[in-house]
N, C-alpha and C positions, 0 to 999 in steps of 0.2 A: 512091499508096504502092506500093513495089516488091513484086512478086509473090514469095511464098515457096514454093519447090518442095520437097515432102516425099516421101521414100521410107519405107516402113514395112513391118514384119513382126510377126506375132504377133496374138493376140486374147485378150480376157478377158471378164468378164461384161458390162461396159459396152461399147457399140459407139462407140468414140471416133472412128473414121473417119467414120461417118455424122454424128456431132455436128459435126466439123470442117467437113465439106462443107455441113452445114446452115447454117453461119454466113454463107456466100456472101461471104467476105472474101478477104484476100490469101493466106491459107494454102490451098494446093492439093495434094492427095495425087495424085502423078503415077504412082506405081508401088507395088503391093503385092507383097511377096516372100514366098516360101514359108518361108525360114529365114534365119538370119544369114549363111550362106555366100553366098546369092543377094543379100542386101542389101549385103554387102561388095563383091561383083563389080559390082553396079549402081552403087555409090557411086564406084567407080573408072573406070567407063565412061560415065557420064552426068552432066550438070551438075545438081546438086541443092543445096539450101541446108541441109536438115536431115534427120536420120534419127530416126524415131519407133519405138521398140522396145517392144512391149507383151507383158505376160505373163511367160513364162520368160526369165530373165536370167542363169542360172547359167553360161552359156558366154561371157558378156560380161566379158572381162578387160581389164586395163590396156593390153596390147599391141594388142588389137582396137580399143579406143577410140582409141588413138593412131593407128591406121591409118585409121579413119574421120575423125578430126580432120585428118589429113594430106591427105585429099580435100576439105578445107574444108567439112565438114559439122558442124552443131551436133547433138550427140547428146542426145536426150530420152528418158527411160524412164518407162513406167507399169507399176507392179508393186503387187500386193496383199500382198506379203511385206514387213513392216516392216524386217527385218534386211537384206534385199536392197537396199532403198532407202538404208539407212545405209552399206552397203558401196559402192554406186555413187556416193553423194554424196562419200565419201572419195576417190574417183577423179576428182572434178571434174565429175560428170555431173548434170544436172538430173533428179532422180528424184521422181515424183509418185505418189500413191495412186490406186486405181481410181476413187474418187469425186471426182477433181479436176474443177473447173469447166472447161468447154470453152473459155471465154474465156482463162482462165489458161494452159491447155495451148497454145493458139494463140500467146499472148505468149511462152511459153518457146521454141516453135519458131521464132519470129521473132527470138529473141536476147535477150529481156528477162530480167534476173536473177530467180532464184527468191526469193520472199519467205518469211520464216519464219512459221510457224503457231504460235499459242499452244499450250503443252503439253497443255492439257485439250481441244484440238479433236479430234473423232473422226478427222479426215483429217490427222493429223500428218505434216508433211514435214520432211526434214532437208536444209537448204541445204548446198551444197558446203563452206562455210567452217566448218560445225559438224559435219561428218561424220567427222573424224579423231578417234582416240581416244588418250589419253595412256597412259603406262605404268601409272599408278596404277589405271586402269580395268581392267587385266588383260585376261582373255579376254572374248569377246563374250557376249551374253545367253543363248546356247545352252549355256553352261557349258563352252565350249572343246571341243566335240565335233567341230568341223569338221576335215576331213582336212588333214594336212600335205602329203601327196602320195601317189599310188598306190604309191610305193616307199619310203615312210617306215618306220622301225623304232623300236621302243621299247627296244631292247637296245644302244644306242650306248655307254652307260657302265654295264656290269654292276655295278661296285662301289657305285653309288648307287641301285640299283633299290629297296632297302628303305627309303630315306629318305622322310620325310614330305614331300609336295609341297604348297606353299601354293596359294592360290587363283589366283595369277598364274603357276603352273606352274614355280616356281623352288624348288629343293631347299634344305634348311636349310644344307647345306654351301656352296651357292652364295651364300646370304645372308651366312654367316659370312665367306666370301672377300671379298665386297663390303665389308663392315665393315672387314676387315683392310686392304684396299687404300685405302679412304678415309682410314684412320688413317695409313697410310704417306704418302699424298700431302699430308695436311694439314701435317705438319712443324712441330714446336714448338721447333726448334733443338736437337733431340737429336743423339746421336752419329751415328745412321744418316743423318739429313738432312744433317749437316755433311759426312760422307764422300761423299754423293751429289753435293753441290755442288762438292766439290773435284775430282771426277773428270769425265769427259766427260758431256755432257748429251744424252740421247736426244731425237730430234725427234718431237714428237707429230703425230698425224694419220695419213693413209693413205700408206704406203710401198709402192710397186709395184716388184717385182724383174722386170725385163725384160731381153732381150738379143737380139742378132742371131741369125740362123739358124746352127746348129751351134756355139752357145756353151754348153757344158755348165757347170752350176754354179748355175743359177737356183734350183732347188728346194733345193739344199744351203744356199745363202746365205739364202733365205727362212726355211727351217725353223730354222736355227741362230740367225738374228737374233731370231726370236720366242722361241726357247728362252732366249737370253741375257737378254732383257728380262724374261721370266717369272721366271727364276732370280734376277734382281736385285730382285724384289719389285714389278714393274710389271704392270699389268693389260693383257693383250695378246690380240688375236684374230688368228689365222692363217687366211687364206682361200686355198683352192686353186681358182683360176679358170683354170687351164690346160685349154683345151677340146681340145687335141691329144694330150697325154700327161701326164695328172695323175699325181703320184707322192708326194704328201705323206704319205699313210697308210703307204706302204712305208718311207719314211725314219723314221717314228716307230714302226714295228713294230706297227701297228694292223691288226686283222683285219676291222673293219667297213668296208664300202664303201656307206654309206647315202646318198651324194650330198646332204650337208647343205646345200650351196650351192643345189642345185636345189630343195630343199624351201623354203628361204627365198625364193627367187625366185618359186616358185609362190604363196606367201602374198602377196608383194608384188604379183604380177600380179592377184590377186583383191582387192587393197585391204585385206587383213587383217593385214599385217605390223606387229608392234609389238615392243617390247623383249623381252616374255615369249616370243613365238614365235621370235624370233631366237635366244634362249638354248636353247630346246627343240630347234631344228634343229642346234645346235652339239654337238660332242663335247668332253669335258674330258680333256685329255692331261696326264699327270704326268711331269715331268722333274726328276729329282734332288730330290724333295720339293716342287717348285713346280708350280703348275697353270696351264695356258693353254688357252684355248678355240680350237676349230678347226671351220671349215666345210669338210667334206671335199669333194673334187672329184667329177667324173663318172667312174664306173668304165669307161665306154665312150665313145670319142670320138664315136660316132654320135648321142649324146644332146645334142650341142651346141645344137640349137634351144631347149632348155629354159632356157638362159641368155640371155633376151632383154635388150636394152639398157636399156629403161626399168625393168624389174624389178631388174636388177643395180645400176643407179644408185641406186634406193631402198634396196637392201640396204647398199650402201657408205656412203650418207649416214646411215643409221640406225646402222651400225657405228661411224662416226666420232663420233657423239654418245654412244654407249654405252661405247665402249672408247677410252682415251687413245691406245693404239698399235694400229694395224691394219697387218698385213703381208700383201701380196697377191702370189701367184705366178701369172704369166701366161705364155702362149705367145709365140712370136716374131712371128708374122704380124700385120700391121696393114692388109692390103689391104682396100679397100672398093669392089670393082669388080663386085659382083653385078648391079647394074643394067645393065651392058654385056652380060650373058649372058641375062637374063630379060626378057620383054616387060612383065611387071607388077612391082609392088613385091616384092622378094625378101628373105628373111631373110639377115642378114649373118653369114657363116661365122665371122668373127673379131670379132664385136661385143663379146664379153666382154673381150678385150684392149683394144680401142679405148676401151670405156667405162671400164675401170680406169685407163687412161692419162689420160683426161679428168678423172677424179675424183681423181687423185693429188695429194698435197701434196708428196711427195718421190719422185723417179724414179731408180732405180739401173739403169744400162744396162751389161750384162755383155758381155765379149768375151774371147776367148783371146789369148795373147801370140804365137802362131805366125804365120807369113806368110799363112795362110788367114784365121784368125779376126780378126786385128787390122785388116786393110783392110775386112772385112765390118762391123765395129763402126763404123768411120768412115763408111762409106756408109749404114749403117742409121740413124745419128743424123741424117744429112742427109734421109733419106726421112721420118723420123718428124716432122720439122718441117713437111713439106708434107702428109703424110697426116693427122696429128693435131696441128694447130696449138695446140689448147687444152692439150696436155700441158705440165707444167713443164719447165724446163731440166734435162736429164739430167746426173746425176753418173756419169762413166764409171768402170767397175771392170774392171781387167784380171786375169783369173784364170789359174791354172796357170802362174805365172811361174817360169821355170827357165832355167839357163844353157845346157842342151843344145840348145835350139831358137833361142835369141837370141844367146848368146855371153857374153863377160865383162860384168860389171856390167849385168845385164839390165834392172833398173829404170831406170838412167840412160839406157840406149839407148832404151827404150820411151818414157820421158818426153821425150827430145829429139825422137824421131820424132812423137810426139803434138803437140808444139808446132809442128811444121812442117805437118802434114797434118790434124790434128784440128780440131774446132770450138773456138771460143773459149769460155772459161768456166772455166778452171783445169786443173790437171794431174789425171790420173786417179789412183785408188787401186789398190793391188796386193794380190793374194792369192797366196800361194806354192803351188807344186806339192807336194801332200801325199797321194799316192795311198794310202799305208798307213793314215793316219788315216781317210780317207773309206771305204776298204774295211772297216775294222774297225767303223765306225759302221753301215754298210749291212748287214753280216753279222749284227749283233746287233739291228738295228732301234732304234738309239740316236742321240742327238745327239752332236756332237763334245764337248760338255761332259761327257758320260757316258763316251764310248768313248775319247777322247783329250784329257783336260782341259788338258794341258800343251803341246799342239801349237801351232805358230806359226799354222796356219790358223785354229784356234779363236780365238786372240787377235785375229787380223785381222778376223774376222767380228764379234766382240764390239765391237771399236772402231767398225765401221760402224754398229752398233746404238746406239753411245753408252754402252756399258757398260765399265767398267774392271774386268777380271777379277782384277786384283791386289788390289783392295780388296773383292772380292765376299765372301771368307771373313770379314773383319772386320765387314762390314756385317751378314751373316747371324747372326754371333755377337751383335752388339749388339741385333738384333731379338729373338733368343731371351732375352737378358737382360731386355729391356723386357717381353716377354710374361710372364716369370717374376715380374717385379715387380708386374705388373698382376693376377697370380693366375690 
């Protein structure tokens, strides 16, 4: 039988290392490390088959587990804390109690799957497939006292501080909103549903707003798309995943910079993210009487390592399940050349953008109409096919369209040039140059629907979102009539 080389760290009441060596079998402990940092370095510098981590496991996150697994190590944990075993099992790690039998521990190190233990057993184990928790289970057994993050805040939504919070951490207003959106989405052939079917249909899933370098308008488009969907009665989550220059809170006139996305990623990295914690990390923004949820971005670009790829992917996947419409604002860079600079595995500077592009169901690629921005967009779309082949085909969006920089009939000229030099896949969409409306919205911290409801730019962004603003007023009136009829 093939020898199993093990590196280990930590200790607990039982001497598991002596017990393994006493078996005189194929499992051999080749190195004992002082801490997780040394174990990680050893995993990447020597050939080993498994890593055995004993005792304290609070520093063991999904990102670190992924790094150890990338070194082709099986990760096995021994912990006397039941909640830690549950957390690690949800991350796919074989977690065992302190009194685990040495033969069973050896089998886990050699790659045998963990076997479930009867619930009444004193040495209860949680296999990986039973470690995840559903939304109905709410917070963990500790009563939800685990931290969101060192920079978390409880004052994200002052207007709802006095509301009663349920056991799952959701306010009564949130529950009422859920019921309202479920009622709207069910549709019994009423006037509102009929009008929604006649107009453009929004595309469900994760929509990522991306663009080439020097393409202004990404945040403006993302914020106003989310606002139009929320104003039309749809349930939407806006995510600021721009790790270079986040600005969604400024566009919405919010004062809080609580880094909600970083909080959610921290919970995902610890294996504790569920729907309740995702809602707790989000901010509720009100736009013209409608509410949308927002995961705020990083207040400082230097905090980009907090948005690790694996954690952000879990956040996006959970958001897709919990919200019919997810709008993500990202930065322009998609380079993945850190391995060329560092001798060891390096964190990816633009991992958030790359991960969002990979998880996108719809991709909007922005570029300006001028002689600088237009060629950049064409080249950037070629680059993204090589850098992120998993990304969906991009729908091009040309912004700041005006005659002064293009000439007469700017849309026709741009469309003709795109057909000659642009990638295949259809003509681009266009958004007009409307600096007055954008300036008015930024000055007041409002969306275009609030600051310039009749602007052509607002109608163009609403069309991108699949919302017909011409029927918005009639639909909202019909909703109010139905609410009055229901009492």
